[in-house]
N, C-alpha and C positions, 0 to 999 in steps of 0.2 A: 595135165590140161584142165582139171577140175580145179586143182589148187591155183592156177593161174588165173582163171575165171574168179574165183573167190577173192583173190588179191585185187585184182582190177575192179571188182564190184566195191571194195572196202575204200580203195581210193578214190573212184567216182563219188561215193558218198561224202566221204571227207572234204572232197573239193567242192561238192553242192553246198555241204553245210558251212564252209568257209565262204563260198560266195553270197549265201543268203545272210550271214553275219556282217559282212562288209557292207551289203547294199542297206541292211537296217542301222547300220551307224551312220551311213552318209545322208539317209532320210532324216534321222533324229538331229543331225547337225545342221541340216538345212531348216529344220522348224525351230531350233534354238536359234538362228540367225534371224529369222522372221520376228520371232517374239522379242528378241533383243531391240530391234528396231523400234517397236512399239512400246517398250517397257520404259517408264519414266521413273528415275530414282527419287524417292521421298527427300524433301529437305531435311537438313541436320536439325535435330531436336536440342532442347536445353533440359538439364536436369535440374529441377528447381526444388529446394527444401525449405520447408516452412515450419516454424518453430511458434507456436501460441502459448503464451505467459499470461499471468494476472498482472495488471499495470501496478497495484500497490504492493506486492510483495514478490513478483517475477517466478512465482511458481508455475508449473506447467499446468494448462487446461486439458484434461483428457477428453476423448470423445467430441471435440469441437469439429463442426462441419467446415471445410475448406473447400469452397467453390470456386472453379476458373470459368469465368464467362468469355467467350471469344467477343472481340471486340471490332474485328474486322475480317474481311475474306468471307469465308463459308460460315455464316452464323447459325444456320440450319444443324449445324452438327451438335448443338445444345450445349449445356454446361457440363463439366467435369466435376464431381463431388467425391472427396477424399474425408477420412476421419483421422483426428490425431490419436496417437498412441499414448501411453501412460506417461511419457516423457514430454508430451505436447507436441510431436513431431510427425510430419508425413512429407512424402516425397512423390514428385510426379515427374516423368522423363518423355511426354510426348507432345508437348507443345513446340511448334517449330520456331526457331529463332527468327527475329525479325518481327513476330506478331505482338500485338498489345492485346493485353487480358485484363479483365477486372477481376481482382482477387477479392472475395467475400468471405469472411468469418462469421459464423453463427456458432453460439454456445448458450446454453441455459442459464440465466443469471447474470448476463454480460450484455452490454451495449454490441449492436451488430457493427462489424468493420467492414469498409469498403473502400478499396483504393485501385487505381488503374496503373498498370505496370507495362514497361516496354521491356520485353525478352530479348535481350541483346548479346547475350553471352552464353557460353556453353555450360556453364554451372552458375548458378544464382541462389542465394539464400536470403529469406526474410524472416525477421523477427516480429511478431504481431503481438501488442501488449492491449489485452482488453480491459476496458473500464466497466466498472459496476453501472447500473442504469441511474442517471439522475432524478432526483426528487422532483415531484410536481408540484408546482406553486399552488397553493389554495388560498383564496380570499378569505376562507372562513377560518383559517387558522391564524394564531398569532405569530409574528415574525419578529426577531430581534431586530432594532434600529441599528443602522451604522452612524458614525459620526457624520456622514454628508447627507443623511437621511433628511434634515431640515433645511438644508442650503438650497436646494433646488427646487421643490415644490412644498407650497403651503407654509413657508417660514413665517409670512404674516399672521396668518390664523394661527399658528402654534402660539405666537407671542400673545395674541389676544385672549387666546383660551387660558392662559397663565395668569391674567390679571384677576385681583381678588374680586372685581365686581362680577356678577352672574349675567347682567345685562350686556347685551353686545355693544361694541364701540359705536358712540354716535346716537346711541338710542335716546338721550335726552333732546338732542338737536332735532331728530326726527319727530318727536311727539310734540315739540314746540311748533315745528312747521304744520302738523294736522290741525291743530286748534285755530280758531278764527283770530283775526287781528283785533288786538286790544284785550285780550283776555291773558290772565296770568294765573299762576298757581297760587299766589299768596291772597288771602281775604282782603276785600275792600275796607276801607276804613268806616264805612256806614255798617257793613255788614258786621263787624266786630262789635259796635255799640247796641245796646238794647234797644229794641223798636219802643217808640213813645206809646206811654199809657193813656188810654182815653179818660177823659175828666169826668 
């Protein structure tokens, strides 16, 4: 009898354990179904490879900042910034397909690059060629004149400056206009003769 009671007790414990396990599994399945209805899958993203090189010799630019600015949707997410490796390359794979982003590249000693791109493929690659900064124009420095420099502006003044006379063109006429009528630059015949001597 004692052995029968022990075996019945063991069977009841096993049955209770199985019942508990089955109820736990069914409850977790129901929770999964509820969460599945609310869960929205993220949109597919694109893998974008960016290579940054120098414009004049196509050598890679290391440690350049590659910044992706969102141009539509949730702009509050902010920009995503990456750095190029020693080969001038970097990769990003979190931008959804269909988005428009502004790609900006900043590197010391180069002009900043900026361009808008439509992300419309699962895999995209961009090669950015950075230029050196342009030289600022100064009016205090001498600049070489090109062949067309005298054609557009100041051609008449340039010709007048090349004349052998130091006087500006038309200065004799202007001087004649300023004098009263009847006056001439040559001395009169009376003034050239000697004045009469007293007796």
